[in-house]
C-alpha positions as protocol buffer text, in pm:
chain_id: "A"
residue {
  index: 1
  type: MET
  ca { x: -1345 y: 926 z: 2424 }
}
residue {
  index: 2
  type: THR
  ca { x: -1371 y: 651 z: 2203 }
}
residue {
  index: 3
  type: THR
  ca { x: -1618 y: 623 z: 1932 }
}
residue {
  index: 4
  type: SER
  ca { x: -1780 y: 345 z: 1870 }
}
residue {
  index: 5
  type: PRO
  ca { x: -1872 y: 216 z: 1556 }
}
residue {
  index: 6
  type: ASP
  ca { x: -2247 y: 285 z: 1563 }
}
residue {
  index: 7
  type: ASP
  ca { x: -2140 y: 685 z: 1606 }
}
residue {
  index: 8
  type: TYR
  ca { x: -1905 y: 639 z: 1325 }
}
residue {
  index: 9
  type: LYS
  ca { x: -2173 y: 540 z: 1106 }
}
residue {
  index: 10
  type: GLN
  ca { x: -2371 y: 819 z: 1191 }
}
residue {
  index: 11
  type: ASN
  ca { x: -2067 y: 1116 z: 1124 }
}
residue {
  index: 12
  type: LEU
  ca { x: -2037 y: 962 z: 781 }
}
residue {
  index: 13
  type: LEU
  ca { x: -2457 y: 950 z: 687 }
}
residue {
  index: 14
  type: ASN
  ca { x: -2432 y: 1317 z: 837 }
}
residue {
  index: 15
  type: ASN
  ca { x: -2132 y: 1451 z: 700 }
}
residue {
  index: 16
  type: HIS
  ca { x: -2266 y: 1340 z: 328 }
}
residue {
  index: 17
  type: SER
  ca { x: -2635 y: 1417 z: 357 }
}
residue {
  index: 18
  type: SER
  ca { x: -2544 y: 1768 z: 480 }
}
residue {
  index: 19
  type: LYS
  ca { x: -2312 y: 1826 z: 146 }
}
residue {
  index: 20
  type: THR
  ca { x: -2487 y: 1984 z: -148 }
}
residue {
  index: 21
  type: GLY
  ca { x: -2576 y: 1798 z: -477 }
}
residue {
  index: 22
  type: LEU
  ca { x: -2658 y: 1464 z: -508 }
}
residue {
  index: 23
  type: ARG
  ca { x: -2370 y: 1309 z: -451 }
}
residue {
  index: 24
  type: GLY
  ca { x: -2376 y: 1341 z: -124 }
}
residue {
  index: 25
  type: LYS
  ca { x: -2703 y: 1227 z: -119 }
}
residue {
  index: 26
  type: ILE
  ca { x: -2642 y: 884 z: -266 }
}
residue {
  index: 27
  type: ASN
  ca { x: -2341 y: 858 z: -58 }
}
residue {
  index: 28
  type: ALA
  ca { x: -2530 y: 911 z: 193 }
}
residue {
  index: 29
  type: ASN
  ca { x: -2760 y: 650 z: 109 }
}
residue {
  index: 30
  type: CYS
  ca { x: -2504 y: 352 z: 10 }
}
residue {
  index: 31
  type: ILE
  ca { x: -2339 y: 424 z: 342 }
}
residue {
  index: 32
  type: ASP
  ca { x: -2678 y: 353 z: 578 }
}
residue {
  index: 33
  type: CYS
  ca { x: -2770 y: 53 z: 348 }
}
residue {
  index: 34
  type: THR
  ca { x: -2420 y: -120 z: 308 }
}
residue {
  index: 35
  type: TYR
  ca { x: -2185 y: -26 z: 549 }
}
residue {
  index: 36
  type: ASP
  ca { x: -2089 y: -210 z: 866 }
}
residue {
  index: 37
  type: PRO
  ca { x: -1769 y: -16 z: 1049 }
}
residue {
  index: 38
  type: ILE
  ca { x: -1711 y: -360 z: 1203 }
}
residue {
  index: 39
  type: ASP
  ca { x: -1615 y: -553 z: 886 }
}
residue {
  index: 40
  type: ALA
  ca { x: -1319 y: -525 z: 674 }
}
residue {
  index: 41
  type: GLY
  ca { x: -1253 y: -266 z: 457 }
}
residue {
  index: 42
  type: SER
  ca { x: -1378 y: 110 z: 466 }
}
residue {
  index: 43
  type: TRP
  ca { x: -1709 y: 246 z: 378 }
}
residue {
  index: 44
  type: ARG
  ca { x: -1564 y: 333 z: 2 }
}
residue {
  index: 45
  type: LYS
  ca { x: -1462 y: 27 z: -21 }
}
residue {
  index: 46
  type: GLN
  ca { x: -1788 y: -175 z: 105 }
}
residue {
  index: 47
  type: VAL
  ca { x: -2039 y: 10 z: -108 }
}
residue {
  index: 48
  type: GLU
  ca { x: -1815 y: -42 z: -381 }
}
residue {
  index: 49
  type: ASN
  ca { x: -1788 y: -460 z: -364 }
}
residue {
  index: 50
  type: CYS
  ca { x: -2219 y: -391 z: -351 }
}
residue {
  index: 51
  type: HIS
  ca { x: -2476 y: -708 z: -466 }
}
residue {
  index: 52
  type: GLY
  ca { x: -2716 y: -497 z: -485 }
}
residue {
  index: 53
  type: TYR
  ca { x: -2801 y: -469 z: -891 }
}
residue {
  index: 54
  type: SER
  ca { x: -3189 y: -390 z: -877 }
}
residue {
  index: 55
  type: CYS
  ca { x: -3118 y: -126 z: -651 }
}
residue {
  index: 56
  type: ALA
  ca { x: -3174 y: 223 z: -818 }
}
residue {
  index: 57
  type: LEU
  ca { x: -2831 y: 410 z: -740 }
}
residue {
  index: 58
  type: TYR
  ca { x: -2615 y: 109 z: -802 }
}
residue {
  index: 59
  type: SER
  ca { x: -2495 y: 230 z: -1131 }
}
residue {
  index: 60
  type: VAL
  ca { x: -2384 y: 549 z: -984 }
}
residue {
  index: 61
  type: ARG
  ca { x: -2253 y: 386 z: -590 }
}
residue {
  index: 62
  type: PRO
  ca { x: -1946 y: 566 z: -469 }
}
residue {
  index: 63
  type: LYS
  ca { x: -1636 y: 399 z: -609 }
}
residue {
  index: 64
  type: THR
  ca { x: -1267 y: 399 z: -571 }
}
residue {
  index: 65
  type: LEU
  ca { x: -1078 y: 581 z: -801 }
}
residue {
  index: 66
  type: SER
  ca { x: -850 y: 414 z: -1041 }
}
residue {
  index: 67
  type: ASN
  ca { x: -512 y: 551 z: -1093 }
}
residue {
  index: 68
  type: THR
  ca { x: -404 y: 438 z: -1409 }
}
residue {
  index: 69
  type: LYS
  ca { x: -472 y: 627 z: -1712 }
}
């Protein structure tokens, strides 16, 4: 059975919003706001490239972890 892009996004939202603590809720909000499963890049990369500077969650949005020290 193939999963549609909308189903995939909904599964991501359900997964993150059900986590305890604020991080899961913030991730779910950012996924809902900016993630498009048809566009290139992972949800995290798309959220990292967000230009919603006026968003209250902009400074705490999910970002790709850096391996540099």
